[in-house]
C-alpha positions as CSV (number, residue, x, y, z in Angstrom):
1,X,13.5,-32.6,3.8
2,X,11.2,-29.7,3.0
3,X,10.6,-27.7,-0.1
4,X,11.0,-24.0,-0.7
5,X,7.7,-22.6,-1.9
6,X,7.6,-19.0,-3.1
7,X,4.4,-16.9,-3.2
8,X,4.3,-13.6,-5.1
9,X,1.6,-11.3,-6.3
10,X,2.4,-10.1,-9.8
11,X,0.9,-7.7,-12.4
12,X,0.6,-8.9,-16.0
13,X,3.9,-7.2,-16.8
14,X,5.7,-8.9,-13.9
15,X,5.7,-6.1,-11.3
16,X,5.9,-7.5,-7.8
17,X,6.8,-4.4,-5.9
18,X,4.6,-3.0,-3.1
19,X,1.4,-4.9,-4.2
20,X,-1.1,-2.4,-2.7
21,X,-2.5,-2.3,-6.3
22,X,-4.0,-5.8,-5.6
23,X,-6.6,-4.3,-3.2
24,X,-9.1,-3.3,-5.9
25,X,-9.4,-6.9,-6.9
26,X,-10.3,-8.2,-3.5
27,X,-9.1,-11.4,-1.9
28,X,-11.4,-14.3,-2.7
29,X,-12.1,-17.3,-0.4
30,X,-10.5,-19.5,-2.9
31,X,-7.3,-17.4,-2.9
32,X,-7.3,-17.6,0.9
33,X,-7.6,-21.4,0.7
34,X,-4.8,-21.6,-1.8
35,X,-2.4,-19.5,0.2
36,X,-3.6,-21.3,3.4
37,X,-2.6,-24.6,1.8
38,X,0.9,-23.2,1.1
39,X,1.3,-21.9,4.7
40,X,-0.3,-25.0,6.2
41,X,2.4,-27.2,4.6
42,X,5.2,-25.0,5.9
43,X,7.1,-25.2,9.1
44,X,9.2,-22.1,8.5
45,X,9.2,-18.8,6.8
46,X,12.2,-17.6,4.8
47,X,12.4,-13.8,4.5
48,X,14.7,-11.1,3.2
49,X,15.4,-8.1,5.5
50,X,13.1,-5.7,3.6
51,X,10.1,-8.0,3.6
52,X,10.8,-8.9,7.3
53,X,10.8,-5.2,8.2
54,X,7.5,-4.7,6.3
55,X,5.8,-7.9,7.7
56,X,6.8,-7.4,11.3
57,X,4.6,-4.3,12.0
58,X,1.9,-5.6,9.7
59,X,1.5,-9.0,11.3
60,X,3.0,-9.0,14.8
61,X,0.0,-7.4,16.5
62,X,-2.7,-9.2,14.4
63,X,-4.8,-11.9,16.0
64,X,-6.5,-14.9,14.5
65,X,-9.8,-13.1,14.9
66,X,-8.6,-10.3,12.7
67,X,-6.9,-12.4,10.1
68,X,-6.8,-16.2,9.9
69,X,-3.1,-16.0,8.6
70,X,-1.9,-14.3,11.8
71,X,-1.0,-17.4,13.8
72,X,1.1,-18.7,10.9
73,X,3.1,-15.5,10.5
74,X,3.5,-14.9,14.3
75,X,4.0,-18.4,15.6
76,X,6.1,-20.0,12.9
77,X,9.9,-19.7,12.9
78,X,11.0,-16.9,10.6
79,X,14.5,-17.3,9.1
80,X,15.8,-13.9,8.1
81,X,18.4,-13.7,5.4
82,X,20.3,-10.4,6.0
83,X,23.8,-9.2,6.5
84,X,22.6,-5.9,8.1
85,X,19.8,-6.8,10.5
86,X,21.2,-7.4,13.9
87,X,18.4,-7.6,16.4
88,X,15.1,-9.1,15.1
89,X,12.3,-8.3,17.5
90,X,9.4,-10.3,16.0
91,X,9.0,-13.4,18.1
92,X,10.3,-16.7,16.6
93,X,12.8,-14.9,14.3
94,X,16.3,-16.3,13.6
95,X,19.0,-14.6,11.6
96,X,20.6,-16.7,8.9
97,X,23.1,-14.1,7.9
98,X,23.8,-12.8,4.4
99,X,22.7,-14.8,1.4
100,X,24.5,-18.1,1.2
101,X,23.1,-20.8,-1.0
102,X,24.8,-23.5,1.0
103,X,23.3,-22.3,4.3
104,X,19.8,-22.1,2.7
105,X,20.2,-25.6,1.1
106,X,21.2,-27.0,4.5
107,X,18.2,-25.3,6.1
108,X,15.9,-26.7,3.4
109,X,17.4,-30.2,3.9
110,X,17.0,-30.2,7.7
111,X,13.5,-28.7,7.7
112,X,10.7,-31.0,8.6
113,X,8.2,-29.1,6.5
114,X,8.3,-26.6,3.7
115,X,9.9,-23.1,3.9
116,X,7.4,-20.4,2.8
117,X,8.7,-17.3,1.0
118,X,6.5,-14.3,0.3
119,X,7.8,-11.1,-1.2
120,X,11.6,-11.0,-0.6
121,X,12.4,-10.3,-4.2
122,X,16.2,-10.1,-3.9
123,X,16.2,-13.3,-1.9
124,X,13.9,-15.1,-4.4
125,X,16.1,-14.0,-7.3
126,X,19.1,-15.6,-5.6
127,X,17.1,-18.8,-4.7
128,X,15.9,-19.1,-8.4
129,X,19.5,-18.5,-9.7
130,X,20.8,-21.2,-7.4
131,X,18.0,-23.8,-8.2
132,X,16.6,-23.7,-4.6
133,X,13.0,-22.9,-5.5
134,X,10.8,-26.0,-5.6
135,X,7.5,-24.2,-6.3
136,X,7.0,-20.7,-7.6
137,X,3.4,-19.6,-7.0
138,X,2.5,-16.5,-9.0
139,X,-0.8,-14.8,-8.4
140,X,-1.1,-12.8,-11.6
141,X,-3.5,-9.8,-11.4
142,X,-5.2,-8.5,-14.6
143,X,-3.3,-5.2,-14.6
144,X,-0.2,-3.9,-16.4
145,X,1.5,-1.3,-14.3
146,X,4.2,-0.2,-16.8
147,X,6.9,0.2,-14.2
148,X,8.2,-1.1,-10.9
149,X,10.4,-3.9,-9.5
150,X,10.0,-7.1,-11.5
151,X,10.7,-10.6,-10.3
152,X,12.7,-11.3,-13.4
153,X,14.7,-8.1,-14.2
154,X,15.9,-6.9,-17.6
155,X,19.3,-8.3,-18.2
156,X,18.9,-11.1,-15.6
157,X,19.8,-14.7,-16.2
158,X,17.6,-16.9,-18.3
159,X,15.4,-19.0,-16.0
160,X,13.5,-22.0,-17.4
161,X,10.6,-23.2,-15.4
162,X,7.9,-25.9,-15.9
163,X,4.2,-25.2,-15.4
164,X,2.8,-27.5,-12.7
165,X,-0.7,-26.1,-12.5
166,X,-2.9,-23.1,-13.3
167,X,-6.1,-21.9,-11.7
168,X,-8.4,-18.9,-12.2
169,X,-10.2,-17.1,-9.5
170,X,-13.5,-15.3,-9.9
171,X,-11.8,-11.8,-9.6
172,X,-9.7,-12.5,-12.7
173,X,-6.5,-13.4,-10.8
174,X,-4.7,-16.4,-12.2
175,X,-2.6,-18.7,-9.9
176,X,0.3,-20.2,-11.8
177,X,2.5,-22.8,-10.1
178,X,6.0,-23.4,-11.6
179,X,8.7,-25.8,-10.7
180,X,12.2,-26.5,-12.0
181,X,12.3,-27.3,-15.7
């Protein structure tokens, strides 16, 4: 049985939407190693439709020479949670259907490795609410944006988590790993 590990880039005020604002901080070698460890332990990628549609054009034509993460994103099975996507064209993509906690729990239980989630905020919110996230990896950037889509929305359910580890990178980004409380 695998785990579901979620990776998100977040501002100090919790914004996770369109993280182009992360570019000015750079991507350190240690950040790459940390994310590489997450992807390296994963045998599948779990994505919502919006993130799938953003990732496909960004990753599908990249090579390992251009980006060491390209083989993972292109060669690993991608499980797409969507009730509207009908014909995924990115290789190794499988439709799961609309969000169904029981289906995702079964996928998690039958997976030989971890299922990696990046972005996919609507999906992640559902996974958190249903207790399906084993590790939540937040890469918190030293910037408050003031507005934007947040992982934990105003009026959302209370979510208790337990800090598993914390690490700081030389660019000021903090990596916080949470698990179920």
